[in-house]
Gaussian input, Z-matrix of N, CA and C with variables (Angstrom, degrees):
# hf/3-21g

backbone

0 1
 N
 C     1     B1
 C     2     B2     1     A1
 N     3     B3     2     A2     1     D1
 C     4     B4     3     A3     2     D2
 C     5     B5     4     A4     3     D3
 N     6     B6     5     A5     4     D4
 C     7     B7     6     A6     5     D5
 C     8     B8     7     A7     6     D6
 N     9     B9     8     A8     7     D7
 C    10    B10     9     A9     8     D8
 C    11    B11    10    A10     9     D9
 N    12    B12    11    A11    10    D10
 C    13    B13    12    A12    11    D11
 C    14    B14    13    A13    12    D12
 N    15    B15    14    A14    13    D13
 C    16    B16    15    A15    14    D14
 C    17    B17    16    A16    15    D15
 N    18    B18    17    A17    16    D16
 C    19    B19    18    A18    17    D17
 C    20    B20    19    A19    18    D18
 N    21    B21    20    A20    19    D19
 C    22    B22    21    A21    20    D20
 C    23    B23    22    A22    21    D21
 N    24    B24    23    A23    22    D22
 C    25    B25    24    A24    23    D23
 C    26    B26    25    A25    24    D24
 N    27    B27    26    A26    25    D25
 C    28    B28    27    A27    26    D26
 C    29    B29    28    A28    27    D27
 N    30    B30    29    A29    28    D28
 C    31    B31    30    A30    29    D29
 C    32    B32    31    A31    30    D30
 N    33    B33    32    A32    31    D31
 C    34    B34    33    A33    32    D32
 C    35    B35    34    A34    33    D33
 N    36    B36    35    A35    34    D34
 C    37    B37    36    A36    35    D35
 C    38    B38    37    A37    36    D36
 N    39    B39    38    A38    37    D37
 C    40    B40    39    A39    38    D38
 C    41    B41    40    A40    39    D39
 N    42    B42    41    A41    40    D40
 C    43    B43    42    A42    41    D41
 C    44    B44    43    A43    42    D42
 N    45    B45    44    A44    43    D43
 C    46    B46    45    A45    44    D44
 C    47    B47    46    A46    45    D45
 N    48    B48    47    A47    46    D46
 C    49    B49    48    A48    47    D47
 C    50    B50    49    A49    48    D48
 N    51    B51    50    A50    49    D49
 C    52    B52    51    A51    50    D50
 C    53    B53    52    A52    51    D51
 N    54    B54    53    A53    52    D52
 C    55    B55    54    A54    53    D53
 C    56    B56    55    A55    54    D54
 N    57    B57    56    A56    55    D55
 C    58    B58    57    A57    56    D56
 C    59    B59    58    A58    57    D57
 N    60    B60    59    A59    58    D58
 C    61    B61    60    A60    59    D59
 C    62    B62    61    A61    60    D60
 N    63    B63    62    A62    61    D61
 C    64    B64    63    A63    62    D62
 C    65    B65    64    A64    63    D63
 N    66    B66    65    A65    64    D64
 C    67    B67    66    A66    65    D65
 C    68    B68    67    A67    66    D66
 N    69    B69    68    A68    67    D67
 C    70    B70    69    A69    68    D68
 C    71    B71    70    A70    69    D69
 N    72    B72    71    A71    70    D70
 C    73    B73    72    A72    71    D71
 C    74    B74    73    A73    72    D72
 N    75    B75    74    A74    73    D73
 C    76    B76    75    A75    74    D74
 C    77    B77    76    A76    75    D75
 N    78    B78    77    A77    76    D76
 C    79    B79    78    A78    77    D77
 C    80    B80    79    A79    78    D78
 N    81    B81    80    A80    79    D79
 C    82    B82    81    A81    80    D80
 C    83    B83    82    A82    81    D81
 N    84    B84    83    A83    82    D82
 C    85    B85    84    A84    83    D83
 C    86    B86    85    A85    84    D84
 N    87    B87    86    A86    85    D85
 C    88    B88    87    A87    86    D86
 C    89    B89    88    A88    87    D87
 N    90    B90    89    A89    88    D88
 C    91    B91    90    A90    89    D89
 C    92    B92    91    A91    90    D90
 N    93    B93    92    A92    91    D91
 C    94    B94    93    A93    92    D92
 C    95    B95    94    A94    93    D93
 N    96    B96    95    A95    94    D94
 C    97    B97    96    A96    95    D95
 C    98    B98    97    A97    96    D96
 N    99    B99    98    A98    97    D97
 C   100   B100    99    A99    98    D98
 C   101   B101   100   A100    99    D99
 N   102   B102   101   A101   100   D100
 C   103   B103   102   A102   101   D101
 C   104   B104   103   A103   102   D102
 N   105   B105   104   A104   103   D103
 C   106   B106   105   A105   104   D104
 C   107   B107   106   A106   105   D105
 N   108   B108   107   A107   106   D106
 C   109   B109   108   A108   107   D107
 C   110   B110   109   A109   108   D108
 N   111   B111   110   A110   109   D109
 C   112   B112   111   A111   110   D110
 C   113   B113   112   A112   111   D111
 N   114   B114   113   A113   112   D112
 C   115   B115   114   A114   113   D113
 C   116   B116   115   A115   114   D114
 N   117   B117   116   A116   115   D115
 C   118   B118   117   A117   116   D116
 C   119   B119   118   A118   117   D117
 N   120   B120   119   A119   118   D118
 C   121   B121   120   A120   119   D119
 C   122   B122   121   A121   120   D120
 N   123   B123   122   A122   121   D121
 C   124   B124   123   A123   122   D122
 C   125   B125   124   A124   123   D123
 N   126   B126   125   A125   124   D124
 C   127   B127   126   A126   125   D125
 C   128   B128   127   A127   126   D126
 N   129   B129   128   A128   127   D127
 C   130   B130   129   A129   128   D128
 C   131   B131   130   A130   129   D129
 N   132   B132   131   A131   130   D130
 C   133   B133   132   A132   131   D131
 C   134   B134   133   A133   132   D132
 N   135   B135   134   A134   133   D133
 C   136   B136   135   A135   134   D134
 C   137   B137   136   A136   135   D135
 N   138   B138   137   A137   136   D136
 C   139   B139   138   A138   137   D137
 C   140   B140   139   A139   138   D138
 N   141   B141   140   A140   139   D139
 C   142   B142   141   A141   140   D140
 C   143   B143   142   A142   141   D141
 N   144   B144   143   A143   142   D142
 C   145   B145   144   A144   143   D143
 C   146   B146   145   A145   144   D144
 N   147   B147   146   A146   145   D145
 C   148   B148   147   A147   146   D146
 C   149   B149   148   A148   147   D147
 N   150   B150   149   A149   148   D148
 C   151   B151   150   A150   149   D149
 C   152   B152   151   A151   150   D150
 N   153   B153   152   A152   151   D151
 C   154   B154   153   A153   152   D152
 C   155   B155   154   A154   153   D153
 N   156   B156   155   A155   154   D154
 C   157   B157   156   A156   155   D155
 C   158   B158   157   A157   156   D156
 N   159   B159   158   A158   157   D157
 C   160   B160   159   A159   158   D158
 C   161   B161   160   A160   159   D159
 N   162   B162   161   A161   160   D160
 C   163   B163   162   A162   161   D161
 C   164   B164   163   A163   162   D162
 N   165   B165   164   A164   163   D163
 C   166   B166   165   A165   164   D164
 C   167   B167   166   A166   165   D165
 N   168   B168   167   A167   166   D166
 C   169   B169   168   A168   167   D167
 C   170   B170   169   A169   168   D168
 N   171   B171   170   A170   169   D169
 C   172   B172   171   A171   170   D170
 C   173   B173   172   A172   171   D171
 N   174   B174   173   A173   172   D172
 C   175   B175   174   A174   173   D173
 C   176   B176   175   A175   174   D174
 N   177   B177   176   A176   175   D175
 C   178   B178   177   A177   176   D176
 C   179   B179   178   A178   177   D177
 N   180   B180   179   A179   178   D178
 C   181   B181   180   A180   179   D179
 C   182   B182   181   A181   180   D180
 N   183   B183   182   A182   181   D181
 C   184   B184   183   A183   182   D182
 C   185   B185   184   A184   183   D183
 N   186   B186   185   A185   184   D184
 C   187   B187   186   A186   185   D185
 C   188   B188   187   A187   186   D186
 N   189   B189   188   A188   187   D187
 C   190   B190   189   A189   188   D188
 C   191   B191   190   A190   189   D189
 N   192   B192   191   A191   190   D190
 C   193   B193   192   A192   191   D191
 C   194   B194   193   A193   192   D192
 N   195   B195   194   A194   193   D193
 C   196   B196   195   A195   194   D194
 C   197   B197   196   A196   195   D195
 N   198   B198   197   A197   196   D196
 C   199   B199   198   A198   197   D197
 C   200   B200   199   A199   198   D198
 N   201   B201   200   A200   199   D199
 C   202   B202   201   A201   200   D200
 C   203   B203   202   A202   201   D201
 N   204   B204   203   A203   202   D202
 C   205   B205   204   A204   203   D203
 C   206   B206   205   A205   204   D204
 N   207   B207   206   A206   205   D205
 C   208   B208   207   A207   206   D206
 C   209   B209   208   A208   207   D207
 N   210   B210   209   A209   208   D208
 C   211   B211   210   A210   209   D209
 C   212   B212   211   A211   210   D210
 N   213   B213   212   A212   211   D211
 C   214   B214   213   A213   212   D212
 C   215   B215   214   A214   213   D213
 N   216   B216   215   A215   214   D214
 C   217   B217   216   A216   215   D215
 C   218   B218   217   A217   216   D216
 N   219   B219   218   A218   217   D217
 C   220   B220   219   A219   218   D218
 C   221   B221   220   A220   219   D219
 N   222   B222   221   A221   220   D220
 C   223   B223   222   A222   221   D221
 C   224   B224   223   A223   222   D222
 N   225   B225   224   A224   223   D223
 C   226   B226   225   A225   224   D224
 C   227   B227   226   A226   225   D225
 N   228   B228   227   A227   226   D226
 C   229   B229   228   A228   227   D227
 C   230   B230   229   A229   228   D228
 N   231   B231   230   A230   229   D229
 C   232   B232   231   A231   230   D230
 C   233   B233   232   A232   231   D231
 N   234   B234   233   A233   232   D232
 C   235   B235   234   A234   233   D233
 C   236   B236   235   A235   234   D234
 N   237   B237   236   A236   235   D235
 C   238   B238   237   A237   236   D236
 C   239   B239   238   A238   237   D237
 N   240   B240   239   A239   238   D238
 C   241   B241   240   A240   239   D239
 C   242   B242   241   A241   240   D240
 N   243   B243   242   A242   241   D241
 C   244   B244   243   A243   242   D242
 C   245   B245   244   A244   243   D243
 N   246   B246   245   A245   244   D244
 C   247   B247   246   A246   245   D245
 C   248   B248   247   A247   246   D246
 N   249   B249   248   A248   247   D247
 C   250   B250   249   A249   248   D248
 C   251   B251   250   A250   249   D249
 N   252   B252   251   A251   250   D250
 C   253   B253   252   A252   251   D251
 C   254   B254   253   A253   252   D252
 N   255   B255   254   A254   253   D253
 C   256   B256   255   A255   254   D254
 C   257   B257   256   A256   255   D255
 N   258   B258   257   A257   256   D256
 C   259   B259   258   A258   257   D257
 C   260   B260   259   A259   258   D258
 N   261   B261   260   A260   259   D259
 C   262   B262   261   A261   260   D260
 C   263   B263   262   A262   261   D261
 N   264   B264   263   A263   262   D262
 C   265   B265   264   A264   263   D263
 C   266   B266   265   A265   264   D264
 N   267   B267   266   A266   265   D265
 C   268   B268   267   A267   266   D266
 C   269   B269   268   A268   267   D267
 N   270   B270   269   A269   268   D268
 C   271   B271   270   A270   269   D269
 C   272   B272   271   A271   270   D270
 N   273   B273   272   A272   271   D271
 C   274   B274   273   A273   272   D272
 C   275   B275   274   A274   273   D273
 N   276   B276   275   A275   274   D274
 C   277   B277   276   A276   275   D275
 C   278   B278   277   A277   276   D276
 N   279   B279   278   A278   277   D277
 C   280   B280   279   A279   278   D278
 C   281   B281   280   A280   279   D279
 N   282   B282   281   A281   280   D280
 C   283   B283   282   A282   281   D281
 C   284   B284   283   A283   282   D282
 N   285   B285   284   A284   283   D283
 C   286   B286   285   A285   284   D284
 C   287   B287   286   A286   285   D285
 N   288   B288   287   A287   286   D286
 C   289   B289   288   A288   287   D287
 C   290   B290   289   A289   288   D288

   B1=1.4651
   B2=1.5353
   B3=1.3626
   B4=1.3183
   B5=1.5798
   B6=1.3009
   B7=1.4957
   B8=1.4673
   B9=1.1148
   B10=1.5490
   B11=1.5312
   B12=1.3488
   B13=1.3822
   B14=1.6643
   B15=1.1900
   B16=1.3823
   B17=1.5327
   B18=1.3365
   B19=1.4750
   B20=1.5808
   B21=1.1985
   B22=1.5183
   B23=1.6540
   B24=1.2727
   B25=1.3655
   B26=1.6423
   B27=1.3701
   B28=1.5041
   B29=1.5596
   B30=1.2937
   B31=1.5068
   B32=1.4806
   B33=1.4137
   B34=1.3956
   B35=1.4460
   B36=1.3297
   B37=1.3757
   B38=1.5342
   B39=1.3407
   B40=1.5188
   B41=1.6080
   B42=1.3083
   B43=1.4426
   B44=1.4660
   B45=1.2193
   B46=1.4557
   B47=1.5175
   B48=1.3209
   B49=1.5795
   B50=1.5260
   B51=1.3376
   B52=1.4765
   B53=1.5759
   B54=1.3062
   B55=1.4126
   B56=1.6081
   B57=1.3364
   B58=1.3164
   B59=1.5429
   B60=1.3889
   B61=1.4694
   B62=1.5124
   B63=1.2491
   B64=1.5780
   B65=1.5260
   B66=1.3807
   B67=1.4541
   B68=1.4184
   B69=1.3168
   B70=1.4985
   B71=1.5697
   B72=1.3077
   B73=1.5177
   B74=1.6360
   B75=1.2587
   B76=1.6426
   B77=1.5466
   B78=1.3014
   B79=1.4381
   B80=1.6074
   B81=1.2282
   B82=1.4956
   B83=1.5038
   B84=1.2813
   B85=1.4838
   B86=1.5493
   B87=1.3094
   B88=1.4557
   B89=1.5554
   B90=1.3782
   B91=1.5473
   B92=1.4201
   B93=1.3810
   B94=1.3246
   B95=1.5193
   B96=1.2457
   B97=1.5364
   B98=1.5607
   B99=1.2902
   B100=1.4465
   B101=1.5560
   B102=1.3442
   B103=1.5630
   B104=1.6059
   B105=1.4010
   B106=1.4054
   B107=1.5389
   B108=1.4019
   B109=1.3943
   B110=1.4686
   B111=1.3619
   B112=1.4278
   B113=1.5337
   B114=1.4239
   B115=1.4074
   B116=1.4420
   B117=1.2749
   B118=1.5075
   B119=1.5903
   B120=1.2225
   B121=1.4649
   B122=1.5222
   B123=1.2873
   B124=1.4541
   B125=1.5189
   B126=1.3610
   B127=1.4871
   B128=1.4711
   B129=1.3010
   B130=1.4664
   B131=1.4903
   B132=1.3233
   B133=1.5383
   B134=1.4798
   B135=1.3846
   B136=1.4278
   B137=1.4906
   B138=1.3242
   B139=1.4147
   B140=1.6739
   B141=1.2848
   B142=1.4741
   B143=1.5967
   B144=1.2253
   B145=1.5577
   B146=1.5516
   B147=1.2975
   B148=1.5466
   B149=1.4711
   B150=1.3351
   B151=1.5358
   B152=1.4404
   B153=1.3266
   B154=1.5832
   B155=1.4711
   B156=1.3208
   B157=1.5160
   B158=1.5563
   B159=1.2941
   B160=1.5942
   B161=1.4762
   B162=1.5169
   B163=1.4854
   B164=1.4565
   B165=1.4016
   B166=1.4594
   B167=1.4797
   B168=1.4319
   B169=1.4298
   B170=1.4842
   B171=1.3393
   B172=1.3934
   B173=1.4224
   B174=1.3436
   B175=1.4254
   B176=1.6318
   B177=1.3023
   B178=1.5133
   B179=1.5777
   B180=1.2899
   B181=1.4538
   B182=1.5328
   B183=1.3317
   B184=1.5644
   B185=1.5491
   B186=1.3453
   B187=1.4471
   B188=1.5148
   B189=1.2790
   B190=1.2738
   B191=1.5698
   B192=1.4065
   B193=1.4114
   B194=1.5742
   B195=1.3703
   B196=1.3808
   B197=1.6163
   B198=1.2721
   B199=1.6306
   B200=1.4822
   B201=1.3217
   B202=1.4575
   B203=1.5155
   B204=1.3277
   B205=1.3815
   B206=1.5208
   B207=1.2941
   B208=1.5087
   B209=1.4699
   B210=1.3754
   B211=1.4110
   B212=1.5106
   B213=1.3936
   B214=1.3645
   B215=1.6936
   B216=1.2874
   B217=1.5098
   B218=1.6076
   B219=1.4078
   B220=1.4321
   B221=1.4897
   B222=1.3743
   B223=1.4862
   B224=1.6103
   B225=1.3062
   B226=1.5078
   B227=1.6680
   B228=1.3051
   B229=1.4634
   B230=1.4478
   B231=1.2761
   B232=1.5068
   B233=1.4620
   B234=1.3522
   B235=1.5706
   B236=1.4795
   B237=1.3682
   B238=1.3811
   B239=1.6351
   B240=1.3894
   B241=1.4354
   B242=1.5664
   B243=1.3870
   B244=1.3889
   B245=1.6259
   B246=1.2516
   B247=1.5043
   B248=1.5445
   B249=1.4588
   B250=1.5253
   B251=1.4625
   B252=1.3692
   B253=1.4194
   B254=1.5951
   B255=1.2669
   B256=1.4782
   B257=1.6424
   B258=1.2292
   B259=1.4414
   B260=1.5543
   B261=1.2651
   B262=1.4408
   B263=1.4707
   B264=1.3767
   B265=1.4109
   B266=1.5669
   B267=1.3340
   B268=1.3650
   B269=1.4729
   B270=1.2455
   B271=1.4653
   B272=1.5616
   B273=1.4335
   B274=1.4698
   B275=1.4259
   B276=1.3361
   B277=1.4456
   B278=1.6562
   B279=1.2637
   B280=1.5113
   B281=1.4376
   B282=1.2266
   B283=1.5538
   B284=1.5345
   B285=1.2764
   B286=1.5591
   B287=1.5045
   B288=1.3182
   B289=1.5591
   B290=1.5063
   A1=109.88
   A2=123.15
   A3=127.04
   A4=111.25
   A5=114.03
   A6=115.93
   A7=114.01
   A8=120.93
   A9=124.00
   A10=111.77
   A11=126.51
   A12=124.79
   A13=111.97
   A14=114.09
   A15=112.11
   A16=117.09
   A17=115.60
   A18=121.35
   A19=104.20
   A20=118.97
   A21=124.53
   A22=109.13
   A23=113.53
   A24=118.69
   A25=115.23
   A26=107.29
   A27=110.27
   A28=110.18
   A29=118.60
   A30=119.08
   A31=114.65
   A32=122.35
   A33=123.52
   A34=111.33
   A35=126.77
   A36=132.76
   A37=108.06
   A38=115.67
   A39=117.47
   A40=109.11
   A41=120.37
   A42=120.69
   A43=115.99
   A44=117.86
   A45=117.65
   A46=117.07
   A47=107.00
   A48=115.35
   A49=111.93
   A50=113.88
   A51=116.15
   A52=108.05
   A53=116.53
   A54=124.48
   A55=111.20
   A56=119.87
   A57=126.87
   A58=108.30
   A59=114.34
   A60=121.45
   A61=108.03
   A62=114.01
   A63=120.12
   A64=106.19
   A65=113.62
   A66=116.53
   A67=122.12
   A68=117.74
   A69=124.02
   A70=110.66
   A71=112.81
   A72=111.11
   A73=108.05
   A74=113.17
   A75=117.11
   A76=105.40
   A77=120.28
   A78=128.30
   A79=110.15
   A80=110.89
   A81=123.14
   A82=110.73
   A83=114.36
   A84=120.75
   A85=108.87
   A86=118.52
   A87=114.28
   A88=111.95
   A89=116.32
   A90=116.47
   A91=113.07
   A92=123.38
   A93=123.24
   A94=115.15
   A95=114.49
   A96=121.00
   A97=107.86
   A98=117.56
   A99=113.03
   A100=113.62
   A101=110.11
   A102=113.81
   A103=104.04
   A104=121.21
   A105=117.70
   A106=112.13
   A107=115.64
   A108=113.47
   A109=120.99
   A110=118.04
   A111=111.70
   A112=121.58
   A113=112.12
   A114=121.52
   A115=110.26
   A116=117.58
   A117=127.56
   A118=109.27
   A119=119.07
   A120=125.74
   A121=117.07
   A122=119.82
   A123=125.85
   A124=105.23
   A125=118.30
   A126=115.66
   A127=111.29
   A128=117.26
   A129=121.04
   A130=110.92
   A131=114.10
   A132=120.63
   A133=113.48
   A134=113.97
   A135=115.80
   A136=112.61
   A137=123.10
   A138=126.47
   A139=106.31
   A140=113.75
   A141=118.13
   A142=104.04
   A143=115.20
   A144=122.04
   A145=106.58
   A146=100.70
   A147=110.79
   A148=117.70
   A149=121.00
   A150=118.79
   A151=105.38
   A152=116.11
   A153=121.55
   A154=105.19
   A155=111.46
   A156=113.83
   A157=110.78
   A158=110.82
   A159=117.10
   A160=100.42
   A161=110.74
   A162=117.37
   A163=103.92
   A164=114.56
   A165=123.74
   A166=110.46
   A167=117.55
   A168=120.30
   A169=112.89
   A170=120.55
   A171=127.38
   A172=110.47
   A173=115.92
   A174=125.81
   A175=112.85
   A176=108.05
   A177=112.48
   A178=107.66
   A179=114.02
   A180=121.67
   A181=106.02
   A182=117.17
   A183=118.37
   A184=106.54
   A185=113.70
   A186=119.87
   A187=111.24
   A188=120.26
   A189=126.33
   A190=117.05
   A191=111.79
   A192=116.90
   A193=118.30
   A194=112.35
   A195=121.49
   A196=120.49
   A197=105.74
   A198=113.60
   A199=100.95
   A200=125.86
   A201=118.26
   A202=113.28
   A203=120.09
   A204=124.06
   A205=113.21
   A206=118.79
   A207=124.15
   A208=111.68
   A209=119.22
   A210=125.84
   A211=107.26
   A212=117.89
   A213=122.23
   A214=107.17
   A215=111.27
   A216=118.11
   A217=106.72
   A218=111.83
   A219=112.45
   A220=113.53
   A221=113.83
   A222=121.08
   A223=111.34
   A224=113.65
   A225=117.77
   A226=104.06
   A227=118.16
   A228=113.80
   A229=112.09
   A230=123.91
   A231=124.98
   A232=109.25
   A233=119.57
   A234=115.59
   A235=114.86
   A236=120.45
   A237=121.59
   A238=111.85
   A239=109.34
   A240=116.82
   A241=108.21
   A242=117.66
   A243=124.84
   A244=111.54
   A245=108.66
   A246=117.09
   A247=111.76
   A248=109.67
   A249=114.36
   A250=112.16
   A251=120.92
   A252=124.76
   A253=108.96
   A254=111.60
   A255=116.84
   A256=101.18
   A257=123.36
   A258=124.76
   A259=111.78
   A260=120.37
   A261=122.61
   A262=111.20
   A263=121.44
   A264=120.93
   A265=106.99
   A266=127.57
   A267=131.00
   A268=108.50
   A269=118.95
   A270=123.77
   A271=110.02
   A272=111.48
   A273=116.23
   A274=114.17
   A275=121.81
   A276=127.63
   A277=105.09
   A278=120.58
   A279=119.40
   A280=106.06
   A281=118.83
   A282=120.55
   A283=115.02
   A284=111.65
   A285=113.23
   A286=110.13
   A287=117.76
   A288=119.04
   A289=105.68
   D1=-25.88
   D2=-172.15
   D3=-70.16
   D4=-21.63
   D5=176.88
   D6=-87.60
   D7=-14.43
   D8=-174.33
   D9=-62.89
   D10=-33.25
   D11=170.64
   D12=-61.68
   D13=-39.89
   D14=174.96
   D15=-66.33
   D16=-34.92
   D17=175.19
   D18=-62.62
   D19=-55.06
   D20=-178.12
   D21=-53.71
   D22=-42.20
   D23=177.71
   D24=-63.31
   D25=-40.19
   D26=176.97
   D27=-72.66
   D28=-40.31
   D29=175.48
   D30=-63.36
   D31=-27.92
   D32=174.54
   D33=-74.61
   D34=-34.53
   D35=173.26
   D36=-60.54
   D37=-51.88
   D38=-179.33
   D39=-63.53
   D40=-41.73
   D41=176.49
   D42=-64.78
   D43=-19.64
   D44=-175.99
   D45=-92.15
   D46=-2.74
   D47=175.67
   D48=-78.99
   D49=136.15
   D50=-173.11
   D51=-81.01
   D52=150.33
   D53=178.00
   D54=-81.81
   D55=145.40
   D56=172.64
   D57=-129.19
   D58=137.61
   D59=177.80
   D60=-97.45
   D61=124.77
   D62=171.19
   D63=-71.72
   D64=109.15
   D65=179.06
   D66=-61.34
   D67=-27.51
   D68=173.92
   D69=-72.22
   D70=-41.44
   D71=-178.33
   D72=-74.95
   D73=-34.75
   D74=178.35
   D75=-60.52
   D76=-46.38
   D77=-177.37
   D78=-59.57
   D79=-45.51
   D80=178.68
   D81=-60.39
   D82=-49.26
   D83=-177.94
   D84=-72.86
   D85=-32.75
   D86=177.15
   D87=-71.23
   D88=-39.03
   D89=174.66
   D90=-65.06
   D91=-38.16
   D92=170.77
   D93=-55.64
   D94=-48.21
   D95=179.79
   D96=-64.02
   D97=-43.58
   D98=-176.32
   D99=-75.13
   D100=-12.27
   D101=-178.54
   D102=-92.99
   D103=11.02
   D104=169.93
   D105=117.46
   D106=-3.97
   D107=-178.95
   D108=66.30
   D109=-166.43
   D110=177.92
   D111=89.28
   D112=-10.72
   D113=-177.96
   D114=-106.10
   D115=146.44
   D116=168.07
   D117=49.03
   D118=51.79
   D119=-175.43
   D120=64.93
   D121=15.09
   D122=172.19
   D123=-78.45
   D124=136.35
   D125=178.43
   D126=-77.08
   D127=146.92
   D128=177.18
   D129=-62.87
   D130=144.75
   D131=-178.67
   D132=-70.85
   D133=-20.43
   D134=-172.27
   D135=-112.76
   D136=152.76
   D137=-175.51
   D138=-83.34
   D139=164.22
   D140=177.48
   D141=-84.09
   D142=133.43
   D143=-177.24
   D144=-67.62
   D145=137.10
   D146=177.32
   D147=-69.17
   D148=142.22
   D149=-172.28
   D150=-73.20
   D151=157.47
   D152=173.56
   D153=-80.72
   D154=147.91
   D155=174.48
   D156=-65.44
   D157=151.94
   D158=-174.96
   D159=-68.78
   D160=152.36
   D161=169.85
   D162=-84.41
   D163=114.65
   D164=-178.94
   D165=-83.19
   D166=131.88
   D167=175.10
   D168=90.79
   D169=7.94
   D170=178.43
   D171=-71.36
   D172=-162.91
   D173=174.02
   D174=-94.32
   D175=77.66
   D176=-177.75
   D177=-139.96
   D178=155.02
   D179=-177.80
   D180=-86.92
   D181=-15.03
   D182=-177.64
   D183=-79.46
   D184=134.73
   D185=175.29
   D186=-61.29
   D187=149.68
   D188=-174.85
   D189=-62.08
   D190=-43.65
   D191=176.45
   D192=-68.16
   D193=-28.35
   D194=169.99
   D195=-66.70
   D196=-38.99
   D197=178.21
   D198=-74.24
   D199=-43.47
   D200=-176.26
   D201=-67.92
   D202=-38.18
   D203=174.46
   D204=-63.69
   D205=-36.69
   D206=172.23
   D207=-61.36
   D208=-43.41
   D209=-176.80
   D210=-66.37
   D211=-42.88
   D212=-170.30
   D213=-66.13
   D214=-40.53
   D215=-177.34
   D216=-64.43
   D217=-44.61
   D218=-179.28
   D219=-65.01
   D220=-37.57
   D221=177.07
   D222=-60.52
   D223=-43.62
   D224=-176.33
   D225=-71.49
   D226=-39.21
   D227=176.88
   D228=-63.68
   D229=-43.21
   D230=-179.15
   D231=-66.64
   D232=-42.22
   D233=174.37
   D234=-62.26
   D235=-28.25
   D236=-178.17
   D237=-76.12
   D238=-34.36
   D239=178.19
   D240=-71.71
   D241=-35.70
   D242=177.36
   D243=-62.61
   D244=-38.37
   D245=-176.76
   D246=-73.90
   D247=-31.33
   D248=174.51
   D249=-74.49
   D250=-36.36
   D251=176.90
   D252=-61.93
   D253=-41.19
   D254=-173.66
   D255=-63.75
   D256=-49.53
   D257=177.45
   D258=-56.35
   D259=-45.69
   D260=177.02
   D261=-64.97
   D262=-35.50
   D263=-178.32
   D264=-73.90
   D265=-34.66
   D266=175.58
   D267=-63.67
   D268=-43.87
   D269=-177.31
   D270=-63.00
   D271=-44.27
   D272=179.81
   D273=-65.66
   D274=-44.10
   D275=-176.76
   D276=-64.93
   D277=-31.66
   D278=178.40
   D279=-74.32
   D280=-43.16
   D281=178.19
   D282=-61.39
   D283=-38.69
   D284=179.03
   D285=-73.45
   D286=-30.12
   D287=-178.04
   D288=-70.24

């Protein structure tokens, strides 16, 4: 426990340092974002297209209920991905601002 005040002092020194934005890096990130994102861990600006519902009762060997259940799982997964992308886009626009 005796070393904890030194740790706190060190963290306070680090926290008191001002931030500086590298203008060239900021401009590069802004251009990549305006170009559609999706590069270097930037989230894509567009959502993944939702799948079309299956044609039920067509000429397929897959049972109707199985095809519908598979589509619903895929739809839920893509909606979750799109929701995550939305969060990442909001976070990035806040950081770029």
